[in-house]
C-alpha positions as a LaTeX table, in Angstrom:
\begin{tabular}{lrrr}
\hline
Residue & $x$ (\AA) & $y$ (\AA) & $z$ (\AA) \\
\hline
Met1 & 44.65 & 68.65 & $-88.12$ \\
Gly2 & 40.98 & 69.45 & $-88.61$ \\
Arg3 & 40.22 & 65.89 & $-89.69$ \\
Arg4 & 41.85 & 64.43 & $-86.54$ \\
Arg5 & 39.69 & 66.57 & $-84.21$ \\
Thr6 & 36.59 & 65.59 & $-86.10$ \\
Ser7 & 37.39 & 61.87 & $-85.70$ \\
Val8 & 37.95 & 62.22 & $-81.96$ \\
Val9 & 34.64 & 64.04 & $-81.48$ \\
Trp10 & 32.80 & 61.48 & $-83.55$ \\
Ala11 & 34.26 & 58.57 & $-81.50$ \\
Ala12 & 33.27 & 60.25 & $-78.24$ \\
Leu13 & 29.68 & 60.69 & $-79.42$ \\
Met14 & 29.42 & 57.02 & $-80.41$ \\
Ala15 & 30.67 & 55.89 & $-77.00$ \\
Leu16 & 28.13 & 58.08 & $-75.15$ \\
Thr17 & 25.30 & 56.77 & $-77.32$ \\
Ala18 & 26.16 & 53.11 & $-76.61$ \\
Cys19 & 26.38 & 53.76 & $-72.87$ \\
Ala20 & 22.97 & 55.50 & $-72.80$ \\
Gln21 & 21.38 & 52.59 & $-74.69$ \\
Asn22 & 22.82 & 50.08 & $-72.21$ \\
Val23 & 21.38 & 52.00 & $-69.23$ \\
Ala24 & 17.97 & 52.19 & $-70.89$ \\
Asp25 & 17.88 & 48.42 & $-71.45$ \\
Arg26 & 18.65 & 47.76 & $-67.77$ \\
Val27 & 15.87 & 50.06 & $-66.56$ \\
Gln28 & 13.16 & 48.59 & $-68.87$ \\
Ser29 & 13.71 & 44.80 & $-68.22$ \\
Pro30 & 13.76 & 43.39 & $-64.57$ \\
Ala31 & 16.62 & 41.21 & $-63.48$ \\
Pro32 & 15.99 & 37.46 & $-63.94$ \\
Val33 & 17.29 & 36.66 & $-60.43$ \\
Ala34 & 14.65 & 38.81 & $-58.77$ \\
Ser35 & 11.94 & 37.06 & $-60.80$ \\
Ala36 & 13.16 & 33.61 & $-59.66$ \\
Gln37 & 13.14 & 34.65 & $-55.99$ \\
Thr38 & 9.58 & 35.98 & $-56.26$ \\
Ser39 & 8.31 & 32.66 & $-57.69$ \\
Thr40 & 9.66 & 30.65 & $-54.73$ \\
Leu41 & 7.71 & 32.58 & $-52.05$ \\
Thr42 & 4.82 & 30.62 & $-50.47$ \\
Thr43 & 2.22 & 31.34 & $-47.79$ \\
Ala44 & 1.58 & 29.36 & $-44.61$ \\
Glu45 & $-2.07$ & 28.70 & $-45.51$ \\
Pro46 & $-2.93$ & 26.48 & $-48.52$ \\
Val47 & $-4.55$ & 28.22 & $-51.45$ \\
Ile48 & $-8.15$ & 27.01 & $-51.85$ \\
Ser49 & $-10.12$ & 27.67 & $-54.95$ \\
Pro50 & $-13.61$ & 29.14 & $-54.42$ \\
Asp51 & $-15.08$ & 26.14 & $-56.28$ \\
Gln52 & $-13.20$ & 23.58 & $-54.17$ \\
Pro53 & $-14.83$ & 22.40 & $-50.88$ \\
Pro54 & $-12.72$ & 22.95 & $-47.76$ \\
Pro55 & $-10.83$ & 19.89 & $-46.45$ \\
Pro56 & $-12.30$ & 18.03 & $-43.44$ \\
Pro57 & $-10.97$ & 19.10 & $-40.04$ \\
Val58 & $-8.10$ & 17.04 & $-38.66$ \\
Thr59 & $-9.17$ & 15.14 & $-35.49$ \\
Ser60 & $-6.59$ & 14.21 & $-32.90$ \\
Pro61 & $-6.62$ & 10.55 & $-31.77$ \\
Asp62 & $-6.90$ & 11.76 & $-28.18$ \\
Ser63 & $-10.16$ & 13.56 & $-28.97$ \\
Ile64 & $-11.89$ & 10.40 & $-30.23$ \\
Arg65 & $-10.68$ & 8.16 & $-27.38$ \\
Pro66 & $-13.46$ & 7.46 & $-24.85$ \\
Asp67 & $-13.08$ & 9.17 & $-21.50$ \\
Thr68 & $-12.43$ & 6.41 & $-18.97$ \\
Asn69 & $-13.25$ & 8.74 & $-16.06$ \\
Val70 & $-16.88$ & 9.12 & $-17.08$ \\
Leu71 & $-19.14$ & 6.88 & $-15.01$ \\
Pro72 & $-21.89$ & 4.89 & $-16.73$ \\
Pro73 & $-25.39$ & 6.27 & $-16.21$ \\
Thr74 & $-26.25$ & 3.31 & $-13.96$ \\
Leu75 & $-24.16$ & 1.00 & $-11.79$ \\
Glu76 & $-25.06$ & $-2.54$ & $-10.67$ \\
Val77 & $-24.20$ & $-3.13$ & $-7.02$ \\
Ala78 & $-24.10$ & $-6.50$ & $-5.23$ \\
Arg79 & $-25.56$ & $-6.73$ & $-1.73$ \\
Leu80 & $-24.76$ & $-9.40$ & 0.86 \\
Asp81 & $-25.79$ & $-9.99$ & 4.46 \\
Val82 & $-23.13$ & $-12.03$ & 6.29 \\
Tyr83 & $-23.82$ & $-13.81$ & 9.59 \\
Glu84 & $-21.08$ & $-15.43$ & 11.67 \\
Ile85 & $-22.92$ & $-17.68$ & 14.12 \\
Asp86 & $-21.32$ & $-19.51$ & 17.07 \\
Val87 & $-22.98$ & $-22.64$ & 18.47 \\
Pro88 & $-21.67$ & $-25.53$ & 20.61 \\
Gln89 & $-19.78$ & $-28.07$ & 18.50 \\
Gly90 & $-22.08$ & $-30.59$ & 16.87 \\
Glu91 & $-25.26$ & $-28.49$ & 17.00 \\
Val92 & $-25.09$ & $-27.82$ & 13.25 \\
Ser93 & $-22.39$ & $-30.14$ & 11.92 \\
Gly94 & $-24.12$ & $-33.16$ & 13.45 \\
Ser95 & $-27.75$ & $-32.02$ & 13.02 \\
Gly96 & $-29.75$ & $-34.04$ & 10.51 \\
Ala97 & $-32.72$ & $-31.72$ & 11.05 \\
Phe98 & $-30.61$ & $-28.78$ & 9.87 \\
Trp99 & $-29.08$ & $-30.35$ & 6.77 \\
Lys100 & $-32.21$ & $-32.03$ & 5.43 \\
His101 & $-33.51$ & $-28.56$ & 4.50 \\
Ile102 & $-30.22$ & $-27.58$ & 2.82 \\
Glu103 & $-29.54$ & $-28.29$ & $-0.84$ \\
Glu104 & $-26.23$ & $-30.08$ & $-1.45$ \\
Pro105 & $-23.89$ & $-29.83$ & $-3.25$ \\
Val106 & $-23.66$ & $-26.22$ & $-4.44$ \\
Val107 & $-20.26$ & $-26.78$ & $-6.06$ \\
Asp108 & $-19.03$ & $-29.59$ & $-8.27$ \\
Val109 & $-18.98$ & $-33.04$ & $-6.71$ \\
Thr110 & $-15.17$ & $-33.27$ & $-6.63$ \\
Thr111 & $-14.81$ & $-29.97$ & $-4.75$ \\
Ser112 & $-17.68$ & $-30.84$ & $-2.41$ \\
Asp113 & $-16.09$ & $-34.19$ & $-1.46$ \\
Leu114 & $-12.68$ & $-32.57$ & $-1.00$ \\
Leu115 & $-14.10$ & $-29.91$ & 1.31 \\
Tyr116 & $-16.02$ & $-32.52$ & 3.30 \\
Glu117 & $-12.87$ & $-34.59$ & 3.86 \\
Asn118 & $-11.14$ & $-31.45$ & 5.13 \\
Gly119 & $-13.90$ & $-30.76$ & 7.64 \\
Val120 & $-15.89$ & $-28.17$ & 5.66 \\
Arg121 & $-19.52$ & $-28.63$ & 4.57 \\
Thr122 & $-21.40$ & $-26.28$ & 2.26 \\
Gly123 & $-24.99$ & $-25.99$ & 1.07 \\
Glu124 & $-27.70$ & $-23.63$ & $-0.06$ \\
Gly125 & $-30.96$ & $-22.75$ & 1.67 \\
Asp126 & $-34.08$ & $-20.75$ & 0.88 \\
Val127 & $-34.71$ & $-17.48$ & 2.69 \\
Thr128 & $-38.38$ & $-18.40$ & 3.11 \\
Asp129 & $-37.27$ & $-21.32$ & 5.33 \\
Trp130 & $-35.27$ & $-19.07$ & 7.66 \\
Pro131 & $-37.80$ & $-19.24$ & 10.55 \\
Tyr132 & $-37.18$ & $-23.00$ & 10.64 \\
Phe133 & $-33.40$ & $-22.55$ & 10.87 \\
Lys134 & $-33.76$ & $-19.75$ & 13.40 \\
Lys135 & $-35.48$ & $-22.14$ & 15.80 \\
Ile136 & $-32.50$ & $-24.50$ & 15.57 \\
Phe137 & $-30.04$ & $-21.69$ & 16.27 \\
Asp138 & $-32.13$ & $-20.28$ & 19.14 \\
Lys139 & $-32.40$ & $-23.71$ & 20.73 \\
Ala140 & $-28.61$ & $-24.09$ & 20.57 \\
Gly141 & $-28.10$ & $-20.69$ & 22.22 \\
Ala142 & $-26.41$ & $-19.20$ & 19.18 \\
Asp143 & $-24.39$ & $-16.01$ & 19.30 \\
Gln144 & $-24.14$ & $-14.11$ & 16.03 \\
His145 & $-22.27$ & $-11.26$ & 14.36 \\
His146 & $-23.97$ & $-9.58$ & 11.39 \\
Ser147 & $-22.51$ & $-7.34$ & 8.68 \\
Thr148 & $-23.85$ & $-5.96$ & 5.40 \\
Leu149 & $-21.64$ & $-5.66$ & 2.32 \\
Met150 & $-22.68$ & $-3.48$ & $-0.62$ \\
Ala151 & $-20.40$ & $-2.64$ & $-3.54$ \\
Pro152 & $-20.09$ & $-3.27$ & $-7.30$ \\
Ser153 & $-17.43$ & $-5.84$ & $-6.39$ \\
Ala154 & $-15.01$ & $-6.55$ & $-3.56$ \\
Arg155 & $-12.01$ & $-8.76$ & $-3.01$ \\
Ser156 & $-10.31$ & $-10.17$ & 0.07 \\
Gln157 & $-12.93$ & $-9.34$ & 2.70 \\
Ala158 & $-11.64$ & $-11.09$ & 5.84 \\
Leu159 & $-14.17$ & $-13.25$ & 7.70 \\
Leu160 & $-14.01$ & $-15.66$ & 10.64 \\
Ile161 & $-10.73$ & $-14.18$ & 11.84 \\
Gly162 & $-9.19$ & $-16.50$ & 14.41 \\
Pro163 & $-6.89$ & $-15.65$ & 17.31 \\
Ser164 & $-3.11$ & $-15.40$ & 17.00 \\
Ile165 & $-1.46$ & $-18.79$ & 17.62 \\
Pro166 & 2.23 & $-19.22$ & 18.54 \\
Gln167 & 2.48 & $-22.41$ & 16.48 \\
Gln168 & 0.02 & $-24.45$ & 14.46 \\
Arg169 & 0.00 & $-27.76$ & 12.63 \\
Leu170 & $-2.38$ & $-28.09$ & 9.70 \\
Phe171 & $-3.13$ & $-31.24$ & 7.69 \\
Phe172 & $-5.31$ & $-31.10$ & 4.61 \\
Phe173 & $-6.22$ & $-33.05$ & 1.51 \\
Asp174 & $-5.53$ & $-31.40$ & $-1.81$ \\
Arg175 & $-5.12$ & $-32.58$ & $-5.40$ \\
His176 & $-1.78$ & $-34.17$ & $-4.43$ \\
Gly177 & $-3.18$ & $-36.13$ & $-1.48$ \\
Leu178 & $-2.55$ & $-35.48$ & 2.20 \\
Ser179 & $-0.26$ & $-32.54$ & 3.00 \\
Gly180 & 0.94 & $-31.01$ & 6.24 \\
Arg181 & 2.33 & $-27.66$ & 7.32 \\
Val182 & 3.69 & $-26.08$ & 10.47 \\
Tyr183 & 3.15 & $-22.32$ & 10.93 \\
Asp184 & 4.68 & $-19.97$ & 13.50 \\
Asp185 & 2.92 & $-16.91$ & 14.94 \\
Cys186 & $-0.05$ & $-17.44$ & 12.68 \\
Arg187 & $-3.71$ & $-16.52$ & 12.29 \\
Asp188 & $-6.45$ & $-18.29$ & 10.30 \\
Phe189 & $-9.28$ & $-16.58$ & 8.43 \\
Met190 & $-11.47$ & $-16.79$ & 5.33 \\
Val191 & $-11.33$ & $-14.27$ & 2.51 \\
Leu192 & $-14.53$ & $-13.41$ & 0.66 \\
Ser193 & $-14.77$ & $-11.96$ & $-2.84$ \\
Tyr194 & $-18.04$ & $-11.13$ & $-4.59$ \\
Gln195 & $-19.48$ & $-9.46$ & $-7.66$ \\
Pro196 & $-22.68$ & $-9.62$ & $-9.76$ \\
Ala197 & $-22.68$ & $-13.01$ & $-11.49$ \\
Pro198 & $-21.87$ & $-12.69$ & $-15.20$ \\
Arg199 & $-24.82$ & $-13.46$ & $-17.52$ \\
Gln200 & $-27.04$ & $-14.31$ & $-14.51$ \\
Pro201 & $-29.17$ & $-11.27$ & $-13.64$ \\
Gly202 & $-30.13$ & $-11.15$ & $-10.00$ \\
Ser203 & $-27.34$ & $-13.51$ & $-8.83$ \\
Val204 & $-24.13$ & $-12.77$ & $-6.93$ \\
Arg205 & $-20.90$ & $-14.67$ & $-7.50$ \\
Ile206 & $-19.28$ & $-15.55$ & $-4.15$ \\
Glu207 & $-15.75$ & $-16.87$ & $-3.73$ \\
Leu208 & $-14.34$ & $-18.14$ & $-0.43$ \\
Cys209 & $-10.80$ & $-19.26$ & 0.29 \\
Pro210 & $-9.05$ & $-20.21$ & 3.58 \\
Val211 & $-5.87$ & $-18.27$ & 4.35 \\
Val212 & $-3.13$ & $-18.78$ & 6.92 \\
Gln213 & $-1.14$ & $-15.66$ & 7.77 \\
Ser214 & 2.12 & $-16.60$ & 9.44 \\
Thr215 & 5.52 & $-15.17$ & 10.36 \\
Glu216 & 8.72 & $-16.62$ & 8.95 \\
Tyr217 & 12.06 & $-16.07$ & 10.68 \\
His218 & 15.34 & $-15.87$ & 8.78 \\
Tyr219 & 18.75 & $-15.70$ & 10.51 \\
Thr220 & 22.05 & $-14.42$ & 9.10 \\
Tyr221 & 25.50 & $-13.73$ & 10.55 \\
Asp222 & 27.75 & $-10.79$ & 9.72 \\
Ala223 & 31.58 & $-10.70$ & 9.52 \\
Met224 & 31.79 & $-10.32$ & 13.32 \\
Asn225 & 29.66 & $-13.48$ & 13.79 \\
Val226 & 26.76 & $-11.42$ & 15.16 \\
Glu227 & 23.35 & $-12.97$ & 14.56 \\
Gln228 & 20.69 & $-10.93$ & 12.79 \\
Asp229 & 17.10 & $-12.09$ & 12.39 \\
Phe230 & 14.51 & $-10.98$ & 9.82 \\
Arg231 & 10.76 & $-11.49$ & 10.16 \\
Leu232 & 8.58 & $-11.89$ & 7.08 \\
Thr233 & 4.77 & $-11.98$ & 7.19 \\
Arg234 & 3.36 & $-14.40$ & 4.66 \\
Ala235 & $-0.25$ & $-15.18$ & 3.70 \\
Glu236 & $-0.75$ & $-18.66$ & 2.25 \\
His237 & $-3.99$ & $-19.19$ & 0.32 \\
Leu238 & $-5.22$ & $-22.78$ & 0.26 \\
Tyr239 & $-6.51$ & $-22.47$ & $-3.30$ \\
Asp240 & $-7.31$ & $-26.17$ & $-3.64$ \\
Leu241 & $-9.94$ & $-25.70$ & $-0.92$ \\
Asn242 & $-11.64$ & $-22.60$ & $-2.26$ \\
Leu243 & $-15.20$ & $-22.54$ & $-3.54$ \\
Thr244 & $-17.13$ & $-20.45$ & $-6.04$ \\
Val245 & $-20.94$ & $-20.19$ & $-5.97$ \\
Asp246 & $-23.38$ & $-18.14$ & $-8.04$ \\
Leu247 & $-26.00$ & $-17.40$ & $-5.40$ \\
Pro248 & $-29.44$ & $-16.28$ & $-6.63$ \\
Ala249 & $-31.46$ & $-13.66$ & $-4.80$ \\
Gly250 & $-33.61$ & $-15.18$ & $-2.08$ \\
Lys251 & $-31.05$ & $-17.91$ & $-1.29$ \\
Phe252 & $-28.36$ & $-18.16$ & 1.36 \\
Leu253 & $-25.05$ & $-20.00$ & 1.45 \\
Val254 & $-24.07$ & $-22.13$ & 4.44 \\
Val255 & $-20.46$ & $-22.91$ & 5.32 \\
Ala256 & $-20.11$ & $-25.05$ & 8.44 \\
Pro257 & $-17.90$ & $-27.78$ & 9.87 \\
Ser258 & $-18.45$ & $-31.33$ & 8.62 \\
Pro259 & $-18.21$ & $-34.37$ & 10.93 \\
Asp260 & $-14.57$ & $-34.73$ & 9.79 \\
Ala261 & $-13.77$ & $-31.46$ & 11.59 \\
Lys262 & $-13.36$ & $-33.49$ & 14.78 \\
Ala263 & $-9.74$ & $-34.06$ & 13.73 \\
Pro264 & $-7.94$ & $-31.30$ & 15.69 \\
Asp265 & $-5.50$ & $-30.34$ & 12.91 \\
Ser266 & $-7.99$ & $-30.37$ & 10.01 \\
Val267 & $-9.03$ & $-27.30$ & 8.07 \\
Gly268 & $-12.56$ & $-27.47$ & 9.50 \\
Ala269 & $-11.23$ & $-27.61$ & 13.06 \\
Arg270 & $-8.75$ & $-24.77$ & 12.58 \\
Phe271 & $-10.99$ & $-22.40$ & 10.62 \\
Leu272 & $-14.52$ & $-23.21$ & 11.82 \\
Thr273 & $-14.12$ & $-24.13$ & 15.50 \\
Glu274 & $-12.80$ & $-22.27$ & 18.52 \\
Glu275 & $-12.47$ & $-22.65$ & 22.25 \\
Gly276 & $-15.45$ & $-21.57$ & 24.34 \\
Pro277 & $-15.85$ & $-20.85$ & 28.06 \\
Ala278 & $-17.02$ & $-24.38$ & 28.85 \\
Val279 & $-17.30$ & $-26.31$ & 25.55 \\
Arg280 & $-15.71$ & $-26.06$ & 22.15 \\
Met281 & $-17.71$ & $-23.92$ & 19.73 \\
Glu282 & $-18.22$ & $-24.26$ & 16.00 \\
Gln283 & $-18.71$ & $-21.33$ & 13.64 \\
Val284 & $-21.35$ & $-21.29$ & 10.92 \\
Leu285 & $-21.10$ & $-18.79$ & 8.09 \\
Ile286 & $-24.40$ & $-17.69$ & 6.50 \\
Val287 & $-24.24$ & $-15.46$ & 3.41 \\
Val288 & $-27.58$ & $-14.08$ & 2.16 \\
Ala289 & $-27.75$ & $-12.67$ & $-1.36$ \\
Asp290 & $-30.12$ & $-9.79$ & $-2.02$ \\
Lys291 & $-31.09$ & $-8.81$ & $-5.54$ \\
Pro292 & $-28.31$ & $-6.58$ & $-6.94$ \\
Ala293 & $-29.36$ & $-2.94$ & $-6.90$ \\
Thr294 & $-29.00$ & $-0.64$ & $-9.90$ \\
Leu295 & $-27.84$ & 2.81 & $-8.83$ \\
Lys296 & $-27.64$ & 6.10 & $-10.66$ \\
Ala297 & $-23.99$ & 7.08 & $-10.93$ \\
Ala298 & $-24.54$ & 10.82 & $-10.42$ \\
Gly299 & $-26.68$ & 10.87 & $-7.28$ \\
Ile300 & $-26.26$ & 7.24 & $-6.21$ \\
Ala301 & $-30.04$ & 6.90 & $-6.03$ \\
Pro302 & $-31.77$ & 3.58 & $-6.67$ \\
Val303 & $-33.24$ & 3.24 & $-10.14$ \\
Leu304 & $-36.87$ & 2.20 & $-9.85$ \\
Asp305 & $-38.98$ & 0.52 & $-12.48$ \\
Gly306 & $-40.38$ & 3.01 & $-15.00$ \\
Gln307 & $-37.54$ & 5.54 & $-14.62$ \\
\hline
\end{tabular}
């Protein structure tokens, strides 16, 4: 009986010793799972060694794109003086004294001949000869309208605006030969575009084109057979009869009727002549080119030499 009690006590002591050893081992060594979780933690900022230079700053593409709203320090501006002069028909178109002081042609020969056949004559004069031309205009009793245009560039400036016409026939020569049109409720005028001439300092590029603005009528019928009409305003540019001239400073461009403008339905007659109180009048367009001005963008003040 004594031996059995001794065995039971001895077994209990061995079990307690093993349990205590197991607890001690758990307390001394950390769990491997906790160690793995700690190694996966990272920071938002990259770790830079003290000996390693910092990386270059990242530049957004928007920050290196030039600002298109910033004006250049200077701005070249074209300047034109435009005179619309009315004289009795034939005083300029039929004046040898006028045209012998005008340089022709100012456009290519093909365009010059085409314009002449359509009743339009062009040339270039010198500003220093203006007193001579002024005497011719004064003798003819000329009436003039003057305007000054000044801008870096401009398009579709309307000149020589004619009256509204209920119906008009127009015949003209183009690259296809003789063509004809009929326009309703129309108006004739010239459009002027200009800018500093590329690669020609001091010159102004001038473009002129005749335009006919007319009204077109379209009729439709609904299910009740009621008529409905629609009106469309249309501007037809006669591009085959346009002209482009690089006009130097100190020169002026002349656009006047040619002798072929006597045909009543020609371009010269429709665009460059009009009815007067007693006689038919012809219109002469004079465009004077001044030297393009260079302006400061901030204050819009002229830039003088030495600034």
